[in-house]
N, C-alpha and C positions, 0 to 999 in steps of 0.2 A: 480506577477506570482501565485505566490504560496507562504503558510501560514509557517511559519519554528515555530517547537516548542522550539527549541534551536538553539542557533547560535555561543555558546561560541566556542572559539578556543580550544585548548589540550596544554595543555603547551609547547610551542612553536617545538611540532612537527613539521615532514610534513602533508600538507593536499591536498585534492583534492576534484571536487565534481564529483557526482552520479546523472546524469542525464537521460531520461529516458520517454517512454511515454505505458500506461497499454489500453489495448484495449480488446476488449469481442473477445473470442475465435472462438466463432461462425460466427456473423456479421463482425469483424474489427472493431466495430463501439467506438470511445473513450469511456474509460469510467471515468464516470465527479466525482470528490467528491472522489477519491478513498484517502485509508492512505494509506501512504507509510511511514513503521518504519523502521529504522537502528537499530537493533538488538543489544544488551548487547553494548550499547552507555549507557556513564554517561558523564552529563546527557541524558535522554531520546531526541534522538533527530527522528524528522519525520517531514512530510508535508503531502497535498493532491494535486489531480491532478487536472487540470486545466478544462475550458471546452474544451478543446483539448483532453486531455488524458496525459497532459503533466506535468513530476514534476520535482525537481532538490533540492535534497541533497548539502547543501553547508558545509566548510569545516571537509570533510570526514577526520579522520586519516588514514596514508597510509596503507595496511598492507591487510588480507582477509577479508573480513566484509561479513555479512549476511542481506538482506533485505527481510521485508515479506508485502506483498500487500494484503489492505483486503477490501470488499464494502458489503453492506449487499445487499443478490439474490445471490451472488457468494460463490465461495468458495476461504479462503485464501489461497494464492502461497505465497513460499520463495523459495527465488535463493538464495543460499550457497557459499562460495568458490568465490565470489565476488574479485578479483586481484584489489586493487585501489593504482595506482602509481602516483606518484607528477609529473611526466612528459604527464600527457594525461590526461582529462576528462572521467571517466568512462561513456559508456552511456547501459542501461541495457533496453530493452523492455521487459516486459508482459503484457502475454494474459490469461485472467479471467474467469474458467467455472463459468456455472452458478448454483446453487447448487438446485436440484432439493430434497427438505423434502418434505414427506409427515406427514402429522396428522395420528392418531390414531381415531378412531371411536370418533364421538361426538353422543351423545344423546339427545334430545330435548324433554324435558316432560311438560308439563302443564294440568291448570283446567282451562275450561272453564265456566264463571262467570254466575252464577244464572240470568235471564230476570225477 
């Protein structure tokens, strides 16, 4: 379902999974291929969403965690203070808003060749 950048377990500490869905804030459609990163993880742990916007981060050490979700054309979103506990998988649904970036003025100049 997902690609995992790192799946190593932390030195016998209790772990659990974080899963969820990433959607467009306006349309509610799934965002395919969004990056989901577990902040401050060593080594860095992350995944991408599937065609239904679903993701799963496996073997996350229990405690307060932060994930960051990003995708081209959208503003990144951070979910902080997520409490991961050993007894229950954490489900996090994230909606991303389109990033409306405007470019500065563009001037095009040229010369017409002589015929």
